[in-house]
C-alpha positions as a printed NumPy array, in Angstrom:
array([[-21.691,   0.702, -20.486],
       [-21.61 ,  -1.252, -17.61 ],
       [-19.808,  -3.88 , -19.371],
       [-17.364,  -0.584, -19.302],
       [-17.519,   0.067, -15.818],
       [-17.124,  -3.036, -14.591],
       [-13.756,  -3.011, -16.615],
       [-12.699,   0.028, -15.364],
       [-13.122,  -1.344, -12.069],
       [-11.119,  -3.999, -11.83 ],
       [ -8.377,  -2.917, -13.787],
       [ -8.168,  -0.151, -10.886],
       [ -7.372,  -3.5  ,  -8.422],
       [ -3.692,  -4.222,  -7.773],
       [ -2.43 ,  -7.388,  -6.059],
       [  0.486,  -6.534,  -3.342],
       [  3.108,  -7.441,  -5.448],
       [  5.467,  -3.968,  -5.388],
       [  6.604,  -3.04 ,  -9.604],
       [  9.172,  -1.453,  -8.237],
       [ 10.541,   1.034,  -5.43 ],
       [ 10.448,   4.454,  -6.921],
       [ 12.1  ,   8.049,  -5.469],
       [  9.519,  11.135,  -4.234],
       [ 11.491,  13.923,  -6.271],
       [  9.844,  17.153,  -5.435],
       [  6.407,  17.356,  -2.897],
       [  4.338,  20.269,  -3.2  ],
       [  1.401,  21.776,  -1.076],
       [ -1.63 ,  23.639,  -2.663],
       [ -4.344,  24.735,  -0.101],
       [ -5.006,  20.817,   1.791],
       [ -3.619,  18.582,  -0.982],
       [ -0.347,  17.414,  -1.678],
       [  1.068,  16.824,  -5.461],
       [  3.768,  14.414,  -5.18 ],
       [  5.905,  13.732,  -7.809],
       [  7.815,  10.46 ,  -8.34 ],
       [ 10.863,   9.125, -10.108],
       [  9.849,   5.669, -11.674],
       [ 11.23 ,   3.358, -14.422],
       [  7.432,   2.669, -15.558],
       [  7.06 ,   6.651, -15.941],
       [  6.764,   6.54 , -19.328],
       [  4.527,   3.638, -19.689],
       [  1.611,   5.702, -17.652],
       [ -1.104,   7.892, -18.923],
       [ -2.643,  10.65 , -17.471],
       [ -5.389,   9.358, -15.065],
       [ -4.074,   5.713, -14.582],
       [ -3.972,   4.733, -11.167],
       [ -0.717,   4.057,  -9.217],
       [ -0.734,   2.201,  -5.702],
       [  1.899,   4.244,  -3.677],
       [  2.623,   2.73 ,  -0.483],
       [ -0.541,   1.092,  -1.116],
       [ -2.648,   3.915,  -1.535],
       [ -4.303,   4.122,  -5.051],
       [ -4.099,   7.837,  -6.506],
       [ -4.366,   9.038,  -9.821],
       [ -1.123,  10.021, -12.127],
       [ -2.178,  13.816, -13.019],
       [  0.968,  15.09 , -15.113],
       [  4.047,  12.88 , -16.686],
       [  7.592,  14.374, -17.743],
       [ 10.344,  11.797, -18.973],
       [ 10.994,   9.102, -15.874],
       [  8.62 ,  11.13 , -13.483],
       [  5.004,  11.191, -12.965],
       [  2.662,  13.733, -10.21 ],
       [  0.085,  12.358,  -8.253],
       [ -2.325,  14.435,  -6.249],
       [ -2.987,  13.428,  -2.581],
       [ -6.189,  15.145,  -1.112],
       [ -6.33 ,  15.745,   2.516],
       [ -8.749,  13.05 ,   3.624],
       [ -5.827,  10.238,   2.102],
       [ -2.993,  12.503,   4.19 ],
       [ -5.082,  11.758,   7.21 ],
       [ -5.197,   8.102,   7.139],
       [ -2.286,   7.342,   5.525],
       [  1.418,   8.013,   5.944],
       [  2.32 ,   9.764,   2.976],
       [  1.782,  13.73 ,   4.424],
       [  5.135,  12.213,   6.115],
       [  6.846,  11.803,   3.262],
       [ 10.113,  13.617,   2.153],
       [ 12.111,  14.421,  -0.657],
       [ 14.035,  11.719,  -1.72 ],
       [ 11.934,   9.172,   0.482],
       [ 11.521,   5.726,  -1.625],
       [  8.557,   4.789,  -1.978],
       [  6.129,   1.608,  -2.841],
       [  4.901,   1.594,  -6.375],
       [  2.338,  -0.923,  -8.315],
       [  0.173,  -0.312, -11.126],
       [ -2.988,  -1.832, -11.695],
       [ -3.438,  -5.345, -11.983],
       [ -4.12 ,  -6.308, -15.957],
       [ -7.709,  -8.691, -16.552],
       [ -6.461, -12.19 , -17.084],
       [ -3.386, -11.95 , -15.4  ],
       [ -2.025, -14.053, -12.752],
       [ -3.23 , -12.993,  -8.678],
       [  0.335, -13.699,  -7.245],
       [ -0.74 , -11.534,  -3.885],
       [ -4.167, -10.947,  -2.915],
       [ -7.048,  -8.622,  -4.305],
       [ -5.951,  -5.091,  -2.846],
       [ -7.946,  -2.173,  -3.329],
       [ -4.996,   0.727,  -2.618],
       [ -7.328,   1.942,   0.162],
       [ -5.573,   2.09 ,   2.948],
       [ -7.958,   1.316,   6.562],
       [ -5.202,   3.226,   8.702],
       [ -1.97 ,   3.363,   9.748],
       [  0.491,   1.138,  11.718],
       [  3.28 ,   2.001,  13.898],
       [  6.601,  -1.164,  13.542],
       [  7.218,  -2.174,  17.326],
       [ 10.051,  -4.685,  16.312],
       [ 12.173,  -6.427,  14.164],
       [ 14.02 ,  -9.449,  14.562],
       [ 16.48 , -10.965,  12.396],
       [ 16.24 , -14.686,  11.823],
       [ 17.508, -17.676,   9.579],
       [ 17.124, -16.073,   6.431],
       [ 14.16 , -13.745,   6.972],
       [ 12.856, -11.035,   9.439],
       [ 10.214, -10.494,  11.687],
       [  8.411,  -7.425,  11.763],
       [  5.596,  -6.194,  14.017],
       [  3.088,  -4.02 ,  13.46 ],
       [  0.778,  -2.059,  16.394],
       [ -2.322,  -0.479,  15.112],
       [ -5.404,   1.075,  16.888],
       [ -8.067,  -0.784,  17.897],
       [-11.038,   1.558,  17.876],
       [-11.821,   1.184,  14.098],
       [-11.837,  -2.908,  14.798],
       [-10.089,  -3.913,  12.077],
       [ -9.07 ,  -7.476,  12.564],
       [ -6.5  ,  -9.835,  11.394],
       [ -6.278, -13.783,  10.887],
       [ -3.725, -15.877,  11.227],
       [ -2.35 , -17.101,   8.184],
       [ -4.344, -14.389,   6.866],
       [ -3.381, -11.821,   4.061],
       [ -2.184,  -8.205,   4.989],
       [ -0.606,  -5.179,   2.923],
       [  1.533,  -3.153,   4.387],
       [  2.69 ,   0.007,   2.295],
       [  1.595,  -2.124,  -0.258],
       [  3.108,  -5.395,   0.203],
       [  1.268,  -8.113,   0.294],
       [  1.952, -10.666,   3.084],
       [  0.362, -13.231,   4.995],
       [  0.093, -12.258,   9.041],
       [  1.515, -14.289,  12.019],
       [  1.227, -14.08 ,  15.878],
       [ -2.428, -12.292,  15.152],
       [ -3.493, -10.889,  17.832],
       [ -6.345,  -8.137,  18.381],
       [ -4.511,  -5.318,  17.721],
       [ -0.984,  -5.854,  16.242],
       [  0.949,  -8.733,  14.182],
       [  4.017,  -9.779,  12.531],
       [  4.782, -10.518,   9.204],
       [  7.829, -12.558,   8.057],
       [ 10.103, -10.773,   5.213],
       [ 12.023, -13.049,   2.711],
       [ 15.495, -11.635,   1.383],
       [ 13.494, -10.642,  -1.713],
       [ 11.172,  -8.866,  -0.645],
       [ 13.505,  -6.632,   1.586],
       [ 15.488,  -6.051,  -1.192],
       [ 12.936,  -5.085,  -3.569],
       [ 10.819,  -3.15 ,  -1.456],
       [ 10.877,  -0.419,   1.343],
       [ 11.303,  -2.891,   4.069],
       [ 15.023,  -2.762,   3.715],
       [ 14.448,   0.785,   4.812],
       [ 12.321,   0.248,   7.698],
       [ 13.15 ,   1.122,  11.406],
       [ 11.211,   1.04 ,  14.732],
       [  8.351,   3.602,  15.134],
       [  7.765,   4.556,  11.629],
       [  4.419,   4.418,  10.698],
       [  3.302,   2.004,   7.743],
       [ -0.43 ,   1.978,   5.731],
       [ -2.262,  -1.06 ,   6.922],
       [ -4.838,  -2.106,   4.041],
       [ -6.8  ,  -5.349,   5.479],
       [ -8.179,  -8.351,   3.189],
       [-10.937,  -7.33 ,   1.775],
       [-13.206, -10.433,   1.971],
       [-12.575, -10.422,   6.199],
       [-13.439,  -6.873,   6.111],
       [-17.455,  -7.8  ,   3.963],
       [-17.455, -11.543,   6.193],
       [-16.978,  -9.229,   9.335],
       [-19.6  ,  -6.69 ,   8.549],
       [-22.056,  -9.253,   7.457],
       [-21.763, -10.569,  11.373],
       [-22.217,  -6.861,  12.564],
       [-25.513,  -7.014,  10.789],
       [-28.345,  -7.649,  13.022]])
């Protein structure tokens, strides 16, 4: 039983390498929940109860129809992420859970968003784009230079780390194959900070 639970836990981890940019087809409010229907090429390969990361948010598949699948975001998820701002037609970064034994090309991502940030700058450079984000410091989340960060589900390397802001350099491939190509200044993004860094930070706070 324990072995089964461990395998299930590992199967719902992510890598931050976006598989596909899906399209939001329908949004339905039910009480404080939001049902999100997404069009994606891999929909036919999904199963009910399977986990998929949406802009970095791990959600459970509750319905399947041809090339569409539906997930439900609860009140807490909507409050802590940018999913509540989705509109029909919006692109959305998608990643299925990692397969145990495959190469880890990004970094260990749980699909649990820590907080949101605002894009405060986009600078075109030679061969890449530099995106800068600012976030509230009250939650005491931190980045480190050359450390890992997940922005809207994309595994990236931090540059110019500061107390409540950081930048990431986006290569042309990532720009083309994720929602970074649609991102603009003042847009809200989901952040998941490095899980190892969060544990180290917590341990240093324990007296």
